[in-house]
C-alpha positions in Angstrom: -21.9 34.7 5.1 -20.9 33.1 1.8 -23.9 31.2 0.2 -22.7 28.0 -1.4 -26.1 26.7 -2.4 -26.1 25.0 -5.9 -28.4 26.0 -8.7 -28.0 23.0 -11.0 -29.9 24.2 -14.1 -27.9 27.5 -14.3 -24.7 25.6 -13.4 -25.1 23.4 -16.5 -25.1 26.5 -18.7 -22.1 28.0 -16.8 -20.1 24.8 -17.3 -20.9 24.8 -21.0 -19.9 28.5 -21.3 -16.6 27.7 -19.6 -16.0 24.8 -21.9 -16.7 27.0 -25.0 -14.4 29.7 -23.8 -11.5 27.5 -22.5 -11.9 28.6 -18.9 -10.2 26.9 -16.0 -10.8 28.4 -12.5 -7.9 28.5 -10.0 -8.4 27.4 -6.4 -7.5 29.5 -3.4 -4.9 26.9 -2.7 -3.3 27.6 -6.1 -3.4 31.3 -5.5 -1.5 30.8 -2.2 0.9 28.3 -3.7 1.1 28.6 -7.5 3.7 25.8 -7.7 0.6 23.6 -7.7 -0.7 25.1 -10.9 -0.6 22.6 -13.8 2.5 22.7 -16.0 0.3 23.1 -19.1 -1.1 26.4 -17.7 2.4 27.6 -16.6 3.7 27.0 -20.1 0.8 28.9 -21.7 1.5 31.9 -19.4 4.9 32.2 -21.0 3.3 33.8 -24.1 0.8 36.0 -22.2 1.2 39.5 -20.9 0.2 40.4 -17.4 -2.8 42.5 -18.4 -4.0 40.5 -21.4 -7.7 39.7 -21.3 -7.4 36.0 -21.6 -8.7 33.3 -19.3 -5.4 31.9 -18.3 -4.6 35.1 -16.5 -6.9 34.0 -13.8 -3.9 32.0 -12.7 -2.0 35.2 -12.2 -4.3 36.3 -9.4 -1.5 35.7 -6.8 1.0 37.8 -4.9 3.8 35.5 -6.3 3.9 36.6 -10.0 7.4 37.4 -11.3 7.6 41.2 -11.5 7.6 41.4 -15.3 5.1 42.7 -17.8 4.9 39.7 -20.0 5.6 36.0 -20.0 6.2 35.8 -16.2 6.1 32.7 -14.2 5.9 32.4 -10.4 8.4 33.0 -7.6 8.5 31.4 -4.1 7.4 34.4 -2.2 5.2 37.5 -2.6 6.6 40.7 -4.2 7.6 43.0 -1.3 9.8 45.9 -0.4 11.3 47.3 2.8 11.3 51.1 3.1 14.7 52.6 4.0 14.8 54.7 7.2 15.8 57.8 5.1 12.2 57.8 3.8 10.4 56.9 7.0 12.4 58.8 9.8 11.7 55.9 12.2 13.9 53.0 13.3 11.2 50.4 12.9 11.3 48.2 9.8 8.3 48.9 7.5 7.8 46.1 4.9 5.1 46.3 2.2 3.6 43.7 -0.2 3.6 45.1 -3.7 0.3 45.0 -5.6 1.4 46.2 -9.0 2.2 42.7 -10.3 -1.4 41.5 -10.3 -3.4 41.7 -13.5 -4.8 45.3 -13.7 -1.9 46.5 -11.5 -3.8 46.1 -8.2 -4.6 43.4 -5.7 -8.3 44.3 -6.0 -8.5 41.8 -8.8 -8.1 39.1 -6.1 -11.0 40.6 -4.1 -13.2 40.5 -7.1 -12.3 36.9 -7.8 -13.2 36.0 -4.2 -16.6 37.6 -4.7 -17.3 36.3 -8.2 -16.2 32.7 -8.1 -18.5 31.2 -5.3 -21.7 32.3 -7.2 -20.1 31.2 -10.5 -19.2 27.6 -9.5 -22.5 27.0 -7.7 -24.6 28.3 -10.6 -26.1 31.2 -8.7 -24.5 33.5 -11.2 -25.2 32.6 -14.8 -22.8 34.3 -17.3 -25.1 33.4 -20.2 -27.9 35.7 -18.8 -26.6 37.8 -15.9 -24.6 41.0 -16.1 -22.1 41.4 -13.3 -22.5 44.7 -11.5 -19.4 46.1 -9.8 -20.1 49.0 -7.4 -16.8 50.6 -6.5 -14.7 53.7 -6.0 -12.0 52.6 -8.5 -9.8 49.5 -8.5 -12.5 47.0 -7.5 -14.7 47.7 -10.5 -11.6 47.5 -12.7 -10.7 44.1 -11.2 -14.3 43.0 -11.5 -14.7 44.0 -15.1 -11.4 42.3 -15.9 -12.4 39.1 -14.1 -15.7 39.1 -15.8 -14.1 39.5 -19.2 -11.8 36.6 -18.5 -14.8 34.5 -17.6 -16.8 35.7 -20.6 -19.3 37.6 -18.5 -20.8 41.0 -19.4 -20.2 43.6 -16.7 -21.4 47.0 -15.5 -18.9 49.2 -13.6 -20.2 51.8 -11.2 -17.8 54.4 -9.8 -17.8 58.2 -8.9 -17.3 60.6 -11.7 -14.4 62.3 -10.1 -12.1 59.3 -10.0 -8.9 59.4 -12.1 -9.2 59.6 -15.8 -7.0 56.5 -16.3 -9.6 54.4 -14.5 -12.3 55.4 -16.9 -10.1 55.0 -20.0 -9.1 51.5 -19.0 -12.6 50.4 -18.1 -13.7 51.3 -21.6 -11.6 48.5 -22.9 -13.2 45.7 -20.8 -16.5 46.8 -19.2 -19.7 46.6 -21.3 -21.2 49.5 -19.5 -19.8 52.3 -17.2 -22.0 54.3 -14.9 -20.4 57.4 -13.4 -22.2 58.5 -10.2 -22.0 62.0 -8.6 -19.1 62.9 -6.4 -15.7 61.6 -5.5 -14.0 58.9 -3.4 -16.3 59.1 -0.4 -19.6 59.3 -2.3 -20.6 55.6 -1.9 -24.2 56.3 -1.0 -24.7 57.5 -4.5 -23.3 54.2 -5.8 -25.6 52.2 -3.6 -28.6 54.3 -4.9 -27.6 53.4 -8.5 -27.4 49.7 -7.6 -31.0 49.8 -6.2 -32.1 51.5 -9.3 -30.6 48.8 -11.5 -32.2 46.1 -9.3 -35.6 47.8 -9.7 -35.4 48.3 -13.5 -33.4 45.4 -14.9 -33.9 41.7 -14.4 -30.5 40.5 -15.7 -28.2 42.1 -13.1 -26.2 40.3 -10.4 -24.5 42.6 -7.9 -21.1 41.9 -6.4 -20.8 44.4 -3.6 -17.3 44.5 -2.3 -18.4 46.3 0.9 -20.7 43.4 1.9 -19.4 40.3 0.0 -17.4 38.0 2.2 -15.5 36.6 -0.8 -13.5 39.9 -0.6 -12.7 39.2 3.1 -11.9 35.5 2.4 -9.4 36.3 -0.4 -7.5 38.6 1.8 -7.7 36.5 5.0 -6.5 33.4 3.2 -4.3 34.5 0.3 -3.0 37.9 1.4 -2.7 36.8 5.0 -0.6 33.8 4.1 1.5 35.9 1.7 2.3 38.2 4.6 3.1 35.4 6.9 5.6 33.9 4.5 7.3 37.3 4.0 7.4 37.8 7.7 8.9 34.3 8.2 11.7 35.3 5.9 12.4 38.7 7.4 11.5 38.6 11.1 14.5 36.8 12.5 14.9 37.8 16.2 12.7 40.9 15.7 9.1 41.4 16.8 6.1 41.7 14.6 4.1 44.7 15.8 1.1 44.9 13.5 -0.3 45.7 10.1 -1.4 49.2 9.0 -3.9 49.5 6.1 -6.2 52.2 4.9 -9.7 50.9 4.5 -12.1 51.3 1.7 -14.1 48.1 1.5 -12.1 46.8 4.6 -11.4 43.5 2.7 -7.7 43.8 3.0 -7.9 44.2 6.7 -8.8 40.5 6.9 -5.1 39.6 6.4 -4.7 41.2 9.9 -7.1 38.7 11.3 -4.9 35.8 10.2 -1.7 37.5 11.3 -3.2 38.2 14.7 -4.0 34.5 15.1 -0.4 33.8 14.4 0.9 36.7 16.5 -1.7 37.4 19.2 0.0 40.5 20.5 0.1 42.2 17.1 -2.2 45.0 16.2 -4.6 45.7 13.3 -4.7 49.4 12.4 -7.4 50.8 10.1 -6.7 54.1 8.2 -8.8 56.7 6.6 -8.5 60.3 5.3 -8.5 63.1 7.8 -10.9 64.9 5.6 -13.4 62.1 6.0 -12.9 60.8 9.6 -15.8 58.3 9.8 -14.1 55.8 12.1 -12.3 58.5 14.1 -15.2 60.9 14.7 -18.3 59.5 13.0 -17.4 62.1 10.4 -17.8 62.7 6.7 -16.3 64.7 3.8 -14.7 64.5 0.4 -11.0 63.6 0.0 -8.4 62.7 -2.6 -6.9 59.4 -1.4 -8.5 57.3 -4.1 -9.5 53.8 -3.0 -10.2 54.4 0.7 -12.4 56.2 3.2 -15.9 55.7 1.8 -18.0 57.5 4.5 -19.4 54.4 6.1 -18.3 51.1 7.8 -18.3 48.1 5.5 -20.4 45.1 6.4 -17.3 42.9 6.1 -15.1 44.9 8.5 -14.3 42.8 11.6 -14.4 45.9 13.8 -14.1 44.0 17.1 -10.6 42.8 16.0 -9.4 46.3 15.1 -7.0 48.0 17.5 -6.4 51.5 16.3 -7.6 54.1 13.8 -5.3 56.5 12.1 -6.4 59.4 9.8 -4.0 60.7 7.1 -4.2 64.2 5.7 -4.8 63.8 2.0 -2.5 66.9 1.4 0.4 64.8 2.7 -0.4 62.0 0.3 -0.8 64.3 -2.7 2.4 66.3 -1.9 4.4 63.1 -1.5 3.0 61.7 -4.7 4.9 64.6 -6.4 8.0 64.2 -4.3 8.2 60.5 -5.1 7.6 60.8 -8.9 8.8 64.2 -10.1 12.5 64.0 -11.3 13.5 66.9 -9.1 12.0 65.2 -6.1 13.8 61.9 -6.7 17.1 63.7 -7.3 16.7 65.5 -3.9 16.0 62.2 -2.2 19.1 60.5 -3.6 21.6 63.4 -3.6 20.6 65.4 -0.5 18.8 62.8 1.8 20.9 59.8 0.8 18.1 57.5 0.1 19.2 54.4 -1.9 18.9 55.2 -5.6 17.7 51.7 -6.4 14.7 52.1 -4.0 13.9 55.7 -5.1 13.8 54.6 -8.7 10.9 52.3 -7.7 8.8 54.8 -5.9 6.2 54.7 -8.7 5.2 51.4 -7.2 3.3 53.4 -4.6 -0.1 54.8 -5.7 -1.8 57.4 -3.6 -3.3 55.1 -1.1 0.0 53.2 -0.8 1.6 56.5 0.3 -1.2 56.8 2.9 -0.4 53.3 4.1 3.2 54.2 4.5 2.3 57.3 6.5 0.1 55.2 8.8 3.0 52.9 9.5 5.3 55.8 10.3 2.7 57.3 12.8 2.1 53.9 14.3 5.9 53.4 14.8 6.2 56.8 16.5 3.1 56.3 18.7 4.4 53.0 20.2 8.0 54.1 20.2 9.1 51.1 18.1 12.7 50.4 17.5 14.8 48.6 14.9 13.7 45.3 16.5 10.1 45.9 15.5 8.5 45.1 12.1 5.4 46.7 10.7 3.6 45.3 7.6 1.5 47.2 5.1 0.6 47.0 1.4 1.3 49.0 -1.7 -2.2 48.5 -3.1 -1.5 49.8 -6.6 1.1 51.9 -8.4 1.2 55.3 -10.2 0.0 53.6 -13.4 -3.5 54.9 -12.7 -2.6 58.4 -11.4 -0.4 60.0 -14.2 -3.3 62.5 -14.7 -3.1 63.5 -11.1 0.5 64.5 -11.5 -0.4 66.6 -14.5 -3.3 68.2 -12.6 -0.9 69.1 -9.7 1.5 70.8 -12.2 -1.4 72.8 -13.7 -2.6 73.8 -10.2 0.7 74.5 -8.5 3.3 75.0 -11.2 6.5 73.0 -12.0 7.9 71.0 -9.1 11.1 72.5 -7.8 13.8 71.6 -5.3 12.2 74.0 -2.8 9.0 72.0 -3.1 10.9 68.8 -2.5 12.6 70.2 0.6 9.3 71.3 2.0 7.4 68.1 1.2 10.1 65.8 2.6 10.5 67.6 5.9 6.8 68.6 6.4 4.8 65.8 5.0 7.2 62.8 5.5 9.6 63.5 8.4 7.0 65.8 10.1 4.4 63.1 10.7 3.0 63.5 14.2 0.9 61.4 16.6 -2.2 63.4 15.9 -5.5 62.0 14.5 -4.9 58.6 16.1 -7.2 56.6 18.4 -6.5 53.4 20.3 -9.7 51.4 20.4 -11.1 50.1 23.6 -14.2 47.9 23.8 -16.7 50.7 23.6 -14.8 52.6 20.9 -15.0 49.5 18.8 -18.6 49.1 19.6 -19.3 52.7 18.5 -17.8 52.0 15.1 -19.6 48.8 14.8 -22.9 50.6 15.5 -22.3 52.8 12.5 -23.0 49.7 10.3 -26.6 49.9 11.4 -27.4 53.1 9.4 -25.9 51.9 6.1 -26.7 48.2 6.2 -29.9 47.8 8.2 -31.7 51.1 7.4 -30.6 51.6 3.8 -29.6 48.2 2.5 -32.1 46.1 4.3 -29.6 43.7 5.8 -30.5 41.4 8.8 -30.3 43.0 12.2 -29.7 39.7 13.8 -26.7 39.1 11.7 -25.3 42.5 12.7 -25.6 41.5 16.3 -24.0 38.1 15.6 -20.9 39.9 14.2 -20.5 41.5 17.6 -22.0 39.2 20.2 -21.2 35.9 18.6 -17.8 37.2 17.4 -15.7 34.0 17.5 -18.3 31.7 15.9 -19.3 34.2 13.2 -15.9 35.2 11.9 -14.4 31.7 12.3 -17.1 30.3 10.1 -16.2 32.6 7.3 -12.5 32.0 7.7 -13.1 28.2 7.4 -15.0 28.5 4.1 -12.0 28.2 1.8 -11.8 24.4 1.6 -15.5 24.2 0.7 -15.1 26.8 -2.1 -12.0 25.0 -3.4 -13.9 21.7 -3.5 -16.6 23.4 -5.6 -14.0 24.9 -7.9 -12.4 21.5 -8.4 -15.8 19.9 -9.2 -16.6 22.7 -11.6 -13.3 22.3 -13.5 -13.9 18.5 -13.7 -17.3 19.1 -15.2 -15.8 21.5 -17.7 -13.2 18.9 -18.6 -10.2 21.0 -19.7 -7.7 19.8 -17.0 
């Protein structure tokens, strides 16, 4: 649950810090509908670049930014794209929200905002004495360090040492401290161990754990969910909405599916992971290369009982398609030989590695349920290739220059050749099996409350509904905070 208890003494210091640093905090309502942002702030944004570390960029934590690098305003609907059938091989329409046009180039900055702001505006987190700790496998700690810098907080980013070089280089520009833990994407236990060490040895740390903080869930339920609903309202027409397919790391983004299922009760929520680390599929484990997903455990905030299917994606497919989509030879093949629209192919760098995996999930989902041109599937392009240029260079070093022969192979084998393997429809007891996996991480290791774990399952409607209804309470606290600061 989200604790909204006020700590008045610390809150006074936080208000003073915000006043000194010219900080105004946006509400969830403004992130959903940025037309309600004050004109003064909109005018200031005209002179600010998307990634600038200035407090006004808090008001760019929205799906509705204009897709420009600097000076952008807002648009009526989220940034999104529909994949052409030449690149999916299925009749079903696959539509994706685009995460690149958030500050930091990923929607994770929204999840970190959702985690940080409730403790900030209640005085639980004091930026004058606390350091914000962001345990992550990549984009979350980037977004957290960015948000903390905008809010004038010191931060500690924790992530596996084998994540992309770009992540570490960028973090050096905003995070006060970076801790690299052993392993790769799926080595989250090592991150948690480091968090416990910090708690034991330092008195000034405040941990924002994306895997357990319901602010992450709330942002995606309310902001991402409504963004999806608006795109679907525009595009659906007489078609049928079939479901949302999303790979899961912290499971926060899956919360948008909860809102969409409330609007479309027959739709499905599909959770994805790497075939090399099939935790949901087989209680399995392993290392993989789809950065941002598949963290070898079930997050506390995953609403497992509302999840309908699990799909595992081979990381070899994602890595091969990364080259097909971004190497000049690959793009030339897609346009000249396959007939994919050049305008779309030129934008394939909007898909990072996990975005490619999300696309493959949607394709497998469409094939499994024999969907037609009258069906719509939603997904998300979490981030772009901006953080993965080094992975392209590593692939060239390992496998040589990309050729037309490689493009033919990768297109037909890894894209058109997707099959209905490594998929599992979840019945009641399959869902319960996955939910039970939470016990080993959260009760045995992280000392969470067993009664609450049971509430998530046995008091399902009341538990999750209470979280979903928290937004107006948080917004009220944000408005009160801004009034005390006195800048709007």
